C-alpha positions, 0 to 999 in steps of 0.5 A: 500499500502507498503511503500518502504524503503527510502534510500539515495545513496552517491556517491563520484567521481573523474575522474571517466568518464569511468565507472561512467555512467553505475554505476549511471544507476545500482544505479537508477535500484534498485528494490523494494526501493525508492531512492535518488542518491547525487553525490559529485565530488571531484574536477574532471578534466575530463567529470565526473561531466558534465556526472552526471549533464546530468543524474540529468536533466533527473531524478529528483532522482539525486542531484549534489555537485560540490566540491573541491578535499578533497580526498575519506575519506573527501568526503564521511564524507561531503557527510554523513553530507549534506544529508537529515536526514529523509531517512531510510537507507544511502548507500555508492557508488563508481564510478566504480562499477555495482550494482546488482538490489536487492543490496538495497532491501537485505540490507533494509531487513536485517537491518529492524530487528534493531529498528530505535533508535539502530545503525546499518550497513549492508556490503556484499561480493564482486563479483570481476570482470575485466574491462568488468564486467567478474566474477574473484572471490569472497571476502573471507567470514569473520569468525570473525565480530564486534567490537574486529575485527574492531580495528584491521581489516577493512572487510567492503568494503565501496561501500557495506555499508548501515547504518540506521539513527541512525547510520549516527547520532552518526557518523556526531556528532563525526567526527574524525579528520582524518581516515584510510578510511571512511568505516573502521570508519564506521564498528569501530564505528557502531560495538561498538554502535549497530547492524552490518549485514553481507550478503554473498549475493555478491550484487556488480560487484566490477571492478578491473581496476587498479586505485581502491582507495581500495585494495581489491582483489580475489588474496590472496597474493596480498590481504595479501600484501596490508593488511600489507601495509595498517596495517603498514602505510606510509609516514608522516601521522599518518595512523597506526591502533593504531592511529585510535583507539586513535582517536575513544576512544578520540571521543567516550570514554564516551559512551563505555561499561566498556568491550569495554574500557578495551579491548581498554585500553588494545590494546593502552597500549600494544604500549608503554609497554615493550617487555615482556609485548607485549608478554604477551598482544599477548598470551591473546589478545582479538582483531582478524583478520579473518584468523589464518596466519593474526592473526600471523602477527597481534601478530608479528606486536604488539610484535615488536611494528610495529603498 
C-alpha cells in the first residue's frame, strides 16, 4: 500500500466568518494526501473561532489554537513553530480562498524531487475570482525565480506555498525580529538554502473581496501600484526591502555561499553609497524583478536611495 504524503495545513484566521467555512471544507477535500489542519485564530471578534471549533468537533483532522492578535506575519510564524515536526510537508492557507482538490497532491508530487534533507518550497500561480468565485483572471507567470529575485521581490503568495520539513527547521531556528511578510521571508530563506518549485497550475481560487491581506491582483496597473507602495515602505515600521535583506543577512550570513554573500553585500552597500556608485551598481546589479518595467522602477528607486 502506498503511503500518502503527510501534510500539515496551517491557517491563520481573523474575522473571517463570511468565507472560512468554504475554505476549511476545500482543505478537508484534498485528494491523495493525508492532512491535518491547524488553525490559529488571531483574536477574532466575530464567529470565526466558533465556526472553526464546530468543524473540529466533527473532524479529528482539525486542531484549533485560540490566540491573541499578533498580526498575520507573527501568527503564521507561531503556527510554524507550534506544529508537529513529523509531517512531510507544511502548507499555508488563508481564510477566504477555495482550494482545488488536487492542490496539495500536485505540490507533494513536485517536491518529492528534492531529498528530505534539502530545504524545498513549492508555490504556484493564482486563479483570481470575485466574491462569488467567478474567474476574473490569473497571476503573471514569473520569468525570474530564485535568490536574486527574492532579495527585491516576492512572487510567492503565501496561500500557495508548501515547504518540506528541512525548510521548516531552517526557518524556525532563525526567526526574524520582523519581516515584510511571512511568505516573502519563506521565499528568501528557501531560495538561498535549497530548492524552489513553481507550478503554472493554479490550485487556488483566490477570492478578491476588498479586504485581502495581500495585494495580489489580476489588473496590471493596480498590481504595479501595490508593488511600488510596498517596496517603498510606509509609516514608522522599517518595511523597506533593504532592511529585510539586512535582517536576513544578520541571521544567515554564516551559512550563505561566498557568491550569495557578495550579492547581498553589494545590494546593502549601495544604499549608503554616493550617487555615482549607485549608478554604477544599477548598471551591473545581479538582483532582478520579473518584468523590464519592474526592473526600471527598481533601478530608479536604488538610484535615488528610496529602498
